[in-house]
PAMIGU-133280 format. One record per residue (C-alpha): residue number from 1; x, y, z. Coordinates in Angstrom, 3 decimals, always signed. Layout:
BEGIN
VOLUM   num         px         py         pz
VOLUM   NUM          X          Y          Z
...
***
This chain:
BEGIN
VOLUM   num         px         py         pz
VOLUM     1    -10.232     -1.039    -22.878
VOLUM     2     -7.495     -2.903    -20.903
VOLUM     3     -7.784     -6.536    -21.493
VOLUM     4     -4.582     -7.430    -19.577
VOLUM     5     -5.424     -9.270    -16.296
VOLUM     6     -3.259     -9.816    -13.282
VOLUM     7     -1.999    -13.461    -12.842
VOLUM     8     -3.213    -15.163     -9.750
VOLUM     9     -0.208    -16.269     -7.694
VOLUM    10     +0.185    -18.619     -4.768
VOLUM    11     +2.558    -17.755     -2.019
VOLUM    12     +2.867    -18.765     +1.786
VOLUM    13     -0.583    -20.352     +1.862
VOLUM    14     -2.389    -17.573     +0.182
VOLUM    15     -3.742    -17.253     -3.237
VOLUM    16     -3.028    -13.640     -4.408
VOLUM    17     -4.991    -11.927     -7.059
VOLUM    18     -1.826    -10.603     -8.543
VOLUM    19     +2.057    -11.224     -8.689
VOLUM    20     +2.366     -7.716     -7.255
VOLUM    21     +0.414     -8.598     -4.261
VOLUM    22     +2.440    -11.752     -3.809
VOLUM    23     +5.749     -9.673     -4.094
VOLUM    24     +4.586     -7.563     -1.229
VOLUM    25     +3.806    -10.629     +0.904
VOLUM    26     +7.330    -11.692     +0.106
VOLUM    27     +8.484     -8.308     +1.472
VOLUM    28     +6.320     -8.672     +4.553
VOLUM    29     +7.679    -12.299     +5.297
VOLUM    30    +11.264    -11.402     +4.805
VOLUM    31    +10.940     -8.350     +7.045
VOLUM    32     +9.280    -10.465     +9.756
VOLUM    33     +6.166     -8.294     +9.464
VOLUM    34     +3.107    -10.460    +10.137
VOLUM    35     +0.198     -9.872     +7.662
VOLUM    36     -3.419    -11.144     +6.819
VOLUM    37     -4.313    -11.052     +3.188
VOLUM    38     -7.954     -9.787     +2.505
VOLUM    39     -8.776    -10.354     +6.137
VOLUM    40    -12.098     -8.581     +6.053
VOLUM    41    -14.428     -6.525     +3.692
VOLUM    42    -15.970     -3.298     +4.941
VOLUM    43    -19.294     -1.564     +3.901
VOLUM    44    -18.604     +2.085     +3.656
VOLUM    45    -21.013     +4.851     +4.744
VOLUM    46    -21.650     +5.494     +1.021
VOLUM    47    -22.799     +1.975     +0.487
VOLUM    48    -19.629     +1.096     -1.438
VOLUM    49    -17.922     -2.314     -0.414
VOLUM    50    -14.154     -2.315     +0.221
VOLUM    51    -11.858     -5.130     +0.648
VOLUM    52     -8.247     -3.933     +1.539
VOLUM    53     -5.324     -6.045     +0.359
VOLUM    54     -3.539     -6.565     +3.529
VOLUM    55     -3.800     -5.995     +7.218
VOLUM    56     -0.669     -5.762     +9.344
VOLUM    57     -1.722     -6.335    +12.957
VOLUM    58     +1.346     -5.227    +14.811
VOLUM    59     +0.953     -1.682    +12.994
VOLUM    60     -2.937     -1.649    +13.076
VOLUM    61     -2.783     -0.605     +9.548
VOLUM    62     -4.609     -1.646     +6.281
VOLUM    63     -2.626     -1.796     +3.089
VOLUM    64     -3.927     -1.160     -0.403
VOLUM    65     -1.467     -2.194     -3.271
VOLUM    66     -1.475     -0.341     -6.674
VOLUM    67     +0.752     -0.977     -9.504
VOLUM    68     +0.948     +2.714    -10.577
VOLUM    69     -0.370     +6.107     -9.629
VOLUM    70     -2.922     +5.938    -12.345
VOLUM    71     -5.747     +5.952     -9.734
VOLUM    72     -9.227     +7.106    -10.725
VOLUM    73    -11.050     +9.676     -8.596
VOLUM    74    -13.733     +7.172     -7.577
VOLUM    75    -10.962     +4.751     -6.347
VOLUM    76     -9.258     +7.498     -4.438
VOLUM    77    -12.486     +8.545     -2.722
VOLUM    78    -13.184     +4.824     -1.696
VOLUM    79     -9.589     +4.856     +0.111
VOLUM    80    -10.238     +8.063     +1.713
VOLUM    81    -13.753     +7.174     +2.764
VOLUM    82    -12.139     +3.791     +4.367
VOLUM    83     -9.508     +5.813     +6.058
VOLUM    84    -11.497     +8.914     +7.176
VOLUM    85    -15.111     +7.641     +7.906
VOLUM    86    -13.835     +4.207     +9.126
VOLUM    87    -11.178     +5.824    +11.337
VOLUM    88     -8.732     +3.264    +10.022
VOLUM    89     -4.995     +3.551     +9.325
VOLUM    90     -4.544     +2.983     +5.482
VOLUM    91     -1.096     +2.534     +3.855
VOLUM    92     -1.174     +3.021     +0.008
VOLUM    93     +1.839     +1.234     -1.535
VOLUM    94     +2.234     +2.166     -5.169
VOLUM    95     +4.600     +0.235     -7.413
VOLUM    96     +7.048     -2.742     -7.313
VOLUM    97     +9.330     -3.434     -4.376
VOLUM    98    +12.617     -1.195     -4.550
VOLUM    99    +10.500     +1.280     -6.865
VOLUM   100     +7.554     +2.063     -4.458
VOLUM   101     +5.947     +4.883     -2.959
VOLUM   102     +4.526     +4.217     +0.598
VOLUM   103     +1.796     +6.817     +1.378
VOLUM   104     -0.097     +7.005     +4.627
VOLUM   105     -3.721     +8.296     +3.864
VOLUM   106     -4.765    +10.529     +6.703
VOLUM   107     -7.623    +12.835     +7.409
VOLUM   108     -5.494    +15.883     +6.582
VOLUM   109     -6.959    +16.975     +3.255
VOLUM   110    -10.458    +16.879     +1.929
VOLUM   111    -10.666    +16.009     -1.822
VOLUM   112    -13.429    +18.451     -2.598
VOLUM   113    -11.540    +21.286     -0.816
VOLUM   114     -8.467    +20.414     -2.824
VOLUM   115    -10.466    +20.701     -6.061
VOLUM   116    -11.810    +24.247     -4.921
VOLUM   117     -8.608    +25.480     -3.626
VOLUM   118     -6.669    +24.702     -6.899
VOLUM   119     -9.580    +25.532     -9.247
VOLUM   120     -9.777    +21.998    -10.770
VOLUM   121    -13.464    +21.234    -10.102
VOLUM   122    -14.681    +18.651    -12.660
VOLUM   123    -11.101    +17.599    -13.615
VOLUM   124    -10.731    +14.256    -11.789
VOLUM   125     -7.218    +13.541    -12.834
VOLUM   126     -6.038    +16.859    -11.709
VOLUM   127     -7.718    +16.364     -8.076
VOLUM   128     -6.022    +12.807     -7.992
VOLUM   129     -2.608    +14.099     -9.118
VOLUM   130     -2.692    +17.094     -6.464
VOLUM   131     -3.791    +14.661     -3.743
VOLUM   132     -1.242    +12.163     -4.378
VOLUM   133     +1.581    +14.737     -4.646
VOLUM   134     +0.477    +16.144     -1.337
VOLUM   135     +0.579    +12.637     +0.113
VOLUM   136     +4.124    +12.169     -1.406
VOLUM   137     +5.279    +15.457     +0.128
VOLUM   138     +3.622    +14.997     +3.484
VOLUM   139     +2.798    +11.426     +4.253
VOLUM   140     +5.511     +9.313     +2.630
VOLUM   141     +6.469     +6.563     +5.053
VOLUM   142     +8.489     +3.579     +5.297
VOLUM   143     +9.053     +0.704     +7.835
VOLUM   144    +11.825     +1.386    +10.245
VOLUM   145    +13.351     -0.324    +13.366
VOLUM   146    +14.064     +0.746    +16.794
VOLUM   147    +17.877     +1.452    +17.154
VOLUM   148    +18.137     -1.197    +19.968
VOLUM   149    +16.290     -3.974    +18.288
VOLUM   150    +16.084     -3.885    +14.499
VOLUM   151    +14.781     -7.446    +14.061
VOLUM   152    +11.624     -6.762    +16.083
VOLUM   153     +9.749     -3.586    +17.104
VOLUM   154     +9.164     -2.387    +13.453
VOLUM   155     +7.312     +0.961    +13.300
VOLUM   156     +5.803     +3.019    +10.530
VOLUM   157     +8.074     +6.260    +10.323
VOLUM   158     +8.045     +9.011     +8.045
VOLUM   159    +10.746     +8.872     +5.461
VOLUM   160    +13.798    +10.784     +6.537
VOLUM   161    +16.611     +9.255     +4.715
VOLUM   162    +17.274     +6.729     +7.334
VOLUM   163    +18.772     +3.402     +6.448
VOLUM   164    +17.052     +0.139     +7.472
VOLUM   165    +19.177     -2.722     +6.281
VOLUM   166    +16.454     -5.472     +6.860
VOLUM   167    +13.885     -3.483     +5.105
VOLUM   168    +16.109     -2.768     +2.207
VOLUM   169    +16.917     -6.520     +2.087
VOLUM   170    +13.295     -7.416     +2.228
VOLUM   171    +12.556     -5.095     -0.729
VOLUM   172    +15.270     -6.627     -2.946
VOLUM   173    +14.102    -10.191     -2.058
VOLUM   174    +10.521     -9.215     -2.849
VOLUM   175    +11.660     -7.849     -6.207
VOLUM   176    +13.753    -10.916     -7.059
VOLUM   177    +11.147    -13.418     -5.945
VOLUM   178    +10.038    -15.658     -9.001
VOLUM   179     +6.701    -17.355     -9.406
VOLUM   180     +6.982    -18.708    -12.942
VOLUM   181     +7.258    -22.405    -13.817
VOLUM   182     +6.054    -23.600    -10.513
VOLUM   183     +8.691    -21.401     -8.355
VOLUM   184     +7.317    -20.610     -4.924
VOLUM   185     +8.512    -17.094     -4.640
VOLUM   186    +10.508    -18.186     -1.662
VOLUM   187    +13.582    -16.094     -0.930
VOLUM   188    +16.840    -17.555     +0.123
***
């Protein structure tokens, strides 16, 4: 049993449930991407409640932050149900800034079909691993600017090796943000 709890952290007028969420808020702020934290909860068709971590209005995308790829099958099913049944755009950000995976969950693969296709029925970890690997291969995204106006007009783009200086700067600022000893996490 894991007794380690995330540290609640204040930044930019919000009280985040974890430092990791606060670091991603620093990223959004530095990249000049407007965000709302835990804007709205949803009741999914299965009856499960879901509260996305962030909403990015200029992208019309919800964001779920996870510290690692150790996601359970029930967690993954909830994310997929939100994206597929709710017809919502959901960006799964896994890891810390500069060491992250940004995966766009799309209605491309069905978890049950994956289990059957790969012969892993009943092995939850295998289904999750296969699904996340498929997302990494086909739905890995980043934030990119238009060539004429990199400070505004950000768009969600599939990773293609492009360089986006403000995004890279925002990632480094988020990684370097400090919240200990009363520090505000603000970047310079």
